[in-house]
Each structure stands twice: as C-alpha cells, then as structure tokens.
C-alpha positions as CSV (number, residue, x, y, z in Angstrom):
1,M,-29.2,-4.5,11.5
2,E,-27.6,-7.7,12.6
3,V,-25.4,-9.6,10.2
4,D,-24.4,-13.3,10.3
5,P,-21.2,-13.8,8.2
6,A,-22.5,-17.2,7.2
7,D,-25.5,-15.6,5.4
8,A,-23.9,-12.5,3.8
9,N,-21.0,-11.1,1.9
10,L,-19.4,-8.8,4.4
11,Y,-17.2,-6.9,1.9
12,R,-19.2,-3.7,2.0
13,T,-19.9,-3.9,5.7
14,L,-16.2,-4.4,6.5
15,T,-15.0,-1.7,4.1
16,S,-17.6,0.7,5.3
17,L,-16.9,0.3,9.0
18,V,-13.2,-0.5,9.3
19,V,-12.3,3.1,8.3
20,P,-10.3,5.0,7.4
21,R,-7.9,2.4,6.0
22,P,-4.3,3.5,5.1
23,I,-3.4,2.9,1.5
24,G,-0.3,0.9,0.7
25,W,0.8,2.0,-2.8
26,V,2.9,-1.1,-3.7
27,S,5.6,-0.9,-6.4
28,T,7.2,-4.1,-7.7
29,L,9.1,-5.3,-10.7
30,D,8.2,-8.3,-12.9
31,P,10.9,-10.7,-14.0
32,E,11.4,-8.7,-17.2
33,G,11.9,-5.5,-15.2
34,V,8.5,-3.9,-15.9
35,A,7.5,-1.7,-12.9
36,N,4.1,-2.4,-11.5
37,L,2.3,0.0,-9.1
38,A,-1.0,-0.8,-7.3
39,P,-2.9,0.6,-4.3
40,Y,-4.0,-1.7,-1.5
41,S,-6.4,-0.5,1.3
42,F,-6.0,-3.8,3.0
43,F,-2.6,-2.6,4.3
44,N,-1.0,-1.9,7.7
45,V,2.0,-2.4,10.0
46,A,2.3,-6.0,11.1
47,C,5.2,-5.7,13.5
48,V,7.7,-3.1,14.8
49,S,10.6,-5.3,15.9
50,P,11.4,-6.5,13.3
51,P,9.7,-3.9,11.2
52,V,7.1,-5.7,9.0
53,L,4.5,-4.3,6.7
54,Q,1.5,-6.2,5.3
55,F,-0.8,-5.9,2.3
56,A,-3.6,-8.3,1.4
57,P,-4.3,-8.6,-2.4
58,G,-7.5,-10.3,-3.4
59,K,-7.7,-13.2,-5.9
60,R,-8.1,-12.1,-9.5
61,R,-10.1,-14.0,-12.1
62,G,-8.3,-14.4,-15.4
63,R,-4.8,-14.0,-13.9
64,P,-2.3,-16.8,-13.7
65,G,-2.9,-18.6,-10.4
66,R,-5.6,-15.9,-9.7
67,L,-2.7,-13.7,-8.4
68,T,-2.5,-10.0,-8.7
69,D,0.6,-8.7,-10.6
70,S,1.9,-7.3,-7.2
71,Q,1.6,-10.6,-5.4
72,R,3.2,-12.6,-8.2
73,N,6.0,-10.1,-8.6
74,V,6.7,-10.1,-4.8
75,E,6.8,-13.9,-4.7
76,T,9.0,-14.1,-7.8
77,T,11.5,-11.3,-7.0
78,G,11.3,-11.2,-3.2
79,E,11.0,-7.4,-3.1
80,F,8.5,-4.5,-3.0
81,V,8.2,-0.9,-2.0
82,V,5.3,0.7,-0.1
83,N,4.7,4.3,-1.1
84,V,2.7,6.6,1.2
85,V,-0.3,8.2,-0.6
86,T,-0.9,11.9,0.2
87,R,-3.5,14.2,-1.2
88,E,-1.3,15.5,-4.0
89,F,-1.0,11.9,-5.3
90,A,-4.6,10.8,-4.8
91,E,-5.7,11.1,-8.4
92,A,-2.6,9.3,-9.7
93,M,-3.1,6.6,-7.1
94,N,-6.6,6.1,-8.3
95,E,-5.3,5.9,-11.9
96,T,-3.0,3.0,-10.9
97,S,-6.0,1.0,-9.7
98,A,-6.9,0.5,-13.4
99,T,-6.8,-3.1,-14.6
100,L,-3.9,-3.3,-17.0
101,A,-2.5,-6.3,-18.8
102,P,0.5,-8.0,-17.2
103,G,3.6,-6.3,-18.6
104,E,2.0,-2.8,-18.7
105,S,3.3,-0.3,-16.2
106,E,1.0,1.7,-14.0
107,F,3.8,4.2,-13.6
108,D,3.5,5.0,-17.3
109,H,-0.3,4.7,-17.4
110,A,-0.6,7.4,-14.6
111,G,2.4,9.5,-15.8
112,L,4.4,9.0,-12.7
113,A,8.1,9.4,-12.4
114,R,10.2,6.7,-10.8
115,A,12.9,7.2,-8.1
116,A,15.6,4.7,-7.4
117,S,15.4,2.7,-4.2
118,S,18.4,2.1,-2.0
119,K,18.3,-1.6,-1.1
120,V,15.7,-3.2,-3.4
121,A,15.2,-3.2,-7.2
122,P,11.6,-1.9,-7.5
123,P,11.4,1.9,-7.9
124,R,9.7,4.3,-5.6
125,V,7.2,6.9,-6.7
126,A,9.2,10.1,-7.1
127,G,8.0,12.9,-4.8
128,V,6.1,10.9,-2.2
129,V,6.7,11.9,1.4
130,A,7.8,8.4,2.4
131,A,8.5,5.0,1.0
132,F,9.3,1.7,2.7
133,E,11.6,-0.7,0.9
134,C,10.7,-4.3,1.8
135,E,12.0,-7.8,1.3
136,H,9.3,-10.6,1.1
137,R,9.0,-12.5,4.4
138,E,6.1,-14.8,3.6
139,T,2.7,-15.0,2.1
140,V,-0.3,-16.5,3.9
141,D,-3.3,-17.7,2.0
142,L,-6.5,-16.5,3.8
143,G,-9.2,-17.5,1.3
144,S,-10.4,-14.7,-0.9
145,N,-7.2,-12.7,-0.1
146,A,-3.6,-13.4,0.6
147,L,-1.5,-11.7,3.3
148,V,1.8,-10.6,2.0
149,L,4.4,-9.7,4.7
150,G,7.6,-7.8,4.0
151,D,10.5,-6.9,6.2
152,V,11.3,-3.2,6.0
153,V,15.0,-2.9,5.0
154,H,15.1,0.9,4.2
155,V,12.8,3.9,4.7
156,H,12.8,7.2,2.7
157,V,11.2,10.2,4.4
158,D,11.1,13.6,2.8
159,D,12.8,16.2,5.1
160,R,9.9,18.5,4.7
161,V,7.8,16.3,7.1
162,V,10.6,15.7,9.6
163,T,11.1,17.9,12.8
164,E,14.4,19.3,14.0
165,A,14.4,16.5,16.5
166,G,14.4,13.9,13.7
167,K,10.8,12.7,14.1
168,V,8.0,12.6,11.5
169,D,5.6,15.5,12.1
170,V,2.2,13.8,11.7
171,R,0.7,17.3,11.1
172,E,2.7,17.6,7.9
173,V,1.7,14.2,6.4
174,D,-1.5,14.8,4.4
175,A,-2.3,11.1,4.1
176,V,-5.3,9.8,2.2
177,G,-7.4,6.9,3.7
178,R,-9.8,4.6,2.0
179,L,-13.5,4.3,3.0
180,A,-16.0,2.2,1.0
181,G,-17.0,2.4,-2.6
182,S,-15.5,5.5,-4.3
183,W,-15.0,7.3,-1.0
184,Y,-11.7,8.4,0.5
185,D,-10.7,10.5,3.5
186,R,-8.0,13.0,4.5
187,L,-6.5,13.9,7.8
188,D,-8.1,17.3,8.1
189,A,-9.1,17.3,11.8
190,R,-6.3,15.8,13.8
191,F,-6.6,16.0,17.6
192,R,-4.4,15.0,20.4
193,M,-5.0,13.0,23.6
194,E,-2.3,12.0,26.1
195,R,-2.4,8.3,27.2
196,P,-3.1,7.7,30.8
197,D,-0.4,6.3,33.0
C-alpha cells in the first residue's frame, strides 16, 4: 500500500502505525471551578530543559470556538495536570473519554477521587503512580488539532515505583498505551539494550 496524504485521510494510518502512544490524562478546571478530565493519546514530552509536556486536542464540532473543554480551560486558567494512566485506571480513563456537556465533571462521571495538587489549582487523579503539574506555555494551531504546551512546575511520583536510589523503576510502572480504534497496549514485555558508545 502506498498512501499520498493529499488523497487520503491519514488518521487511521497514523494512529495504527505510530504506536503505542502514551496517554496524557489531562485534568483542568473551568472558570467556575468544575474539574474536567480527558485522555489524550496525542501526548508526549516536548522538552527536558525546561521540562515541557505537550498534548494535541482535536477541534470539536458544536463546542465554543471548536475547542475541547481541556484546551479552553488551559487557555483560560493557565494550568493543567497530566496524570499517568496505568492498567488499574484503564477502564476509568476510558469512561472519561465520554462526551459530556461543558460544566459536567468527568471525575464524577467515572467515580474518581480527586487529590490536591501542590502548585496548580486543577486536581490530580487520586491514586495514580505519577502526575505532572503544568503551567500553560503556549498553544500552536496546527489545523485539525492544536498543540498545547505546558511547563512542568511540580511532579508527584508514588514511592512504590521509586528505587532506593531515587529513580523511577520502569518495571513498576504498568503504563497503558493507545493503539488504533478501540485497541490499547500494556508494557508486558520490557527488554533492555545498552546504547553503544
């Protein structure tokens, strides 16, 4: 198969082949203080110094400015939290992908408890292995998606996944990744290779 992007919608091709994609479970607050929580598989680290995370919400029909609640909240309040999705939270994460009316909380919809953040107002998902508190850096319009960038201002990591040397033990983080359609992946078969000099 050969695909010319000018002749085809590449959504399924991209999401089937750029895999597995980490899931950024983004929590925000609207101006009235309602907590929003939504998963984004167009998510990753953008920079290490300074530490910057990115997520890329798509445009939404029927929403003010075609913005997702997450993007609108980040741009209005300047803050968000990225929660790490592990297997124990996979079903709840999927529940938070439901389309709710603005002003309805996905935390409540999925029966999730909130945990206070340290430096930003949006809550974390209680019990996740890690959460990154972020301040909005900028949003770049890319066409069908926007790229939302946030400076990491605080990180919560559960001690159960931290080694005695103070490093995250990747073998203990049962992260869930996104494939295409309704498919997800787990980190079941980790393997190690040393980089050459």
